[in-house]
N, C-alpha and C positions, 0 to 999 in steps of 0.2 A: 502494496500501499503504501502509495505516497505521501510523504507532509510538504504540509504547504507552509512557507517563511510570509510575513508578513512583514515589508518594510516602509518603513515613510518612505515618501516620494524622494525627497532631499538625501538620505540614505541613497536611494537606489541611484539615482542620481552620481552619488561623492563616489558608488564600484562603478559606476558605467566607465563615470573620468578617469578613475584606475584602471582598466583595462585597456586606453587606445593603446597605452604604451608595448602593450603582447597581441594586439587587435588591430584589421581593417572590422572599421563597426562599420553596419551601412544599417538605416532606419528608415521607415516611413519617414517625409518633410513633407508639408503641402508646401503647393510653390503654384498662386491662385485659386482653383477652383482641381488642382491634380495632386492627388497624392503617391508618392513613388517610394523607394528606396538611395539615401544618396548616402556618402560617403562619411562618415559623423565625424567633426575635430568638439573641439571641450566645447565651442562656443554655440552649437549647435545641438546641442544635449538639451536645452529647452525646448526647441520646437520640437522631438520629437514626438509624433500622434500615433495615443494605446487606441487599440480595440477598436478600432473603423475598419472596414469593410470598405476597398484593399488595394492595397499599390498598383499602381495600371501598370506592368506590366508584373509577369509571373515571374519567380522562384527559380524558372528551370535554364531562366538567361540568366544565371551565377554559375553554371557548369556545363551551359551549353553556347560557349560564344557564339554570331552571327558566323562569324571569318574567323577559322584559326589552319593554320600549317600542319599538318600529324606528324611532319617526320623529323620536327626542330622539336624536343623537349622543351617546355617554360621557364622561365628563366621562376626559383623556388618563391615564396613570397611568403607575410606572418600569412600565420591562419584569418580565419573570419568569423564573423559577429555576423548571424543576420538576423534581425530584429525583427518583428513585429511580421512574422509569415503565419499567413491568415491558416482555416484549414483544410478550405478548397485546394490549395497551392502542396500541402505537405501528405493531400495525398495520393494528388498525383505523382508522391514521389513515390510509391508502392510500385508502378509502370514505369516509369524513368530506372528504378533501380534496374528491374527484373530485364528491360532491354538493353538497357549497357555497363550492366554489371553481370548479362549473362557467362555460363562457365563455356561455350564453344565461341562466344564473341567478348569474348570481355574488353574494353577500352579499360585503359589505366588512367585517358587523360579526364574521360568522367568521375573514375574511382578517388581520384589526388584531389579533386575538389571537394566533392563529399564528405573526405576522409577529413580534410582539411579548413573544414564548415562548423560553426555549429550552431543549429537552425535553436531561434524561440520563436515558438509559438507565438499566437493573445487568439484569444479571447474576441468574439466580435459582441458589443455591443449595441449594434443595429446594424441596418439594414441597409442594403443597395436595389434602387429599381430588383435588376433582373439577377441581382440573388437568387439560388434554388441548392444550394447545395440536400437540404431533407427532403428533396425530391428524391434524390438519390440513396438517401440509408447514411447520409452522415451529418453531423451534427454542425456548428457554429461554433466550436472550439477544439484545441487541439487534441487528439484521440488518439495518431498513432505520426509517428516520423519528427517528435520536435525532441529535441535535448531540455530543452526547459520551456517550460512555458510561462506568461506574466500575463496579470490583469491585471488594471489599475482598478482601483474601490475606494471610495469616503478617502483621496487623498494618501495609497495607501501601496504599493506594489505588492500585489499577491504572487509570489512563485514556488517553482517543483520543479525538481527533478526527475528527469526519466530514462537516461542512457550513462552510462559510466564520464562519454565528456561531459551533459551538461551535471555531475553529481562532483569532477575535478573543480570543473568553472563554477560550483557552488560553494566552494570550499574557497575560494578565493572573492565572492560577493560577500561570502556571509562573516569574513576574516577584518574586511571593512568597518563593522559593527556586531554592536556586542546588545547581548539582551535581547537578540532576535525572537519574537513572538513565533510560536510552529504548533500547529498543528495537524490531526493526523484523519478530519477530513475539512471538504469546501468550507466557506463562511459562508454563511445562508444564505449571506446579499451575493453575493457572486451566482450560486446557484439557481437561485431569483429569475435572474437576469438572462442568464444562460435559457433560465425556458418560460421567459416573457419574450427572449430573440426569436423563439424556437418555434411556438408557435405563431408569432408575426409570419413567418417564411411560411410555415404551413399553411394559414390562410390565406396570403397571396397567392401561393402557387397550386391552390387548391383544385383545379382543374388539370395541370400537366399531367401528364401520364409517369408512370415509374420507370428505374429502368427497363426490367421486362418486357412490361407494356409498349416502352418506345421502342425498342430491341424486335419483336413480334410484330411492329403498326410497321416500319422501316420495311422490313425483311419482303410483307407481304401486301406494300405503298403499290399503286400501277403511278403510268408517268408522266399522268397529268397534273402532281401537285408538284413535281418538280419538274418542270417546262413552267410553270407556274411562279414557283420561289424564283428558279436561274433567271426567269428574262431581268433580273434588274441586277442581279450581280454579277462587276468586273472585273473577276480574277483577278486582285490584286492580293489574295491569299492573307489578306489582314487574319481572316479567322482562323487560321491556319496558327501561322507565326505566333501570336499572342496566347492562344490553349497555352495550357499547363502540362497536359499530357504527348501535345504532339511534339516526334522528333524525327523525322523526313530529313534525311541531308544527299548535299552531292558531295563526290570526293572530284576534284575536279584536277588534274597533272599542266605543270605549270614548267620550263625551263628552271633548271637551276635546282632541280632533283627538290622542288617545292608542288603536295598533294596538300591540296584546301579542300578542310572541310568547312563544307558551307549551307544553311540551314535553308531546307527547301518546301514548297507548301504542295500541296496537292492541288490547290486550287487552277492554281499556275498552267496553261497550256501548253502543253507540250510536256507536262509532267511524269508520262506511264508513256513519249512518244517512243520506239525503238529505232534503233541503225539503222535497220531497214525501211525504216523511215509507216509502222503501223503505229495504232496509237487510239488504245480500247476503248480512251477514256476524251476524245479527236470531243466529241461533240458535249454543249456545255451540261446538258443538265444530267445526263451521265455520270460528269466530274463534280458535279452539286450535290446528287444524291452517294458520291460515293466516298464521301466527307463523312456522312452523317453512317453507312457500314461499318465506314472503318469504325467510328468512336462507340457504333452499339449493338458493333457483332465480333468483326474482326480479329479486333484489338483484345476484347474482354474474353473472346474465346481461349488466344494466340495466349495474352499472360495471367490471367485469370486476375485482372486487374481490372475496374470501372477505369475509359475514357475521356469523360467527362461526370467534372469534376463540379458542375454547377455554380462557377462563378461567374460568368456570365462575359464576361469579358468580346469572347467572341460576335456577344452583339450587338457592345457596345463598340465595338470599334467598325462594324461592320460600315462599308464608306455607304454603300445601297441602299439602309438602314432595314437589311432582313433578320428579323426577328424570328428565332430558330426555338424558341419557346412557344410562338403562336403556330410555326407551322410543324411542331411537334402533338402540338393540342388540335388541332384541324385535323391531322395524317388521326389522331385517336379516337374522332369522333363516329 
């Protein structure tokens, strides 16, 4: 059973400041209307946003650079603390780890970055318009893959360790402050917030089918609905590149023994074009549907992990304003 520690916000800020010398710390900062991860310096600590969904970019961007030369070993860097990771991104790690650290196709670049990072998960104390994690069996608070969890409550940081890395970091944090109150159970106030946020999400998405219902509907759908929604699609790939579980990439050979890995997206024209010129996804509606087949059938079957965690970023990033959830509700009527 996890132990929960309660630090005053000033003590937590002091502890975080002490870690800046040993770690590169990234945390959510609000700039204008955009919440995103920033490399933290001491003067940024008061600006850190807690328990607010969600950074505009997914967690995977720390482990999967948009472009990198995979025949050149990256320079050693200080370990990383990533603070304020929402539950939807933590759940996506299940699929990413299985994809990039599979025994037969092990990616040591990804593994090195994962091992070099400490993930501090964060409860969501509110919801965004397109959040729908509960529709797929997830909760709006950390339950897996976090090393430490944090939640702000009445001017205090409620923190708990969930892994050896998290426990080692917790020792350093607790060294800063003596006589820290400890609880064997989650504080009542935080439990109430969790329950209320979960109920709010369930109410907002009451018409949205669950994962299995969505899978069945996508498999049994006819062409008309994909033609209807694909008409607006501009094949920009934003939905795939912003998705916390999408993993597709290209390997490009360049002169000077340079092999570049570059993130790819199934919505790009030519994504499945072969050297002979054949392209099974040439027609837009088939390419459009393929993303849903991948999310709800192909990836879950192969990796035994859900490939959509309900973050809603694909809806928010879509230039054509295509709402995936509206499509799925229509599909299952």
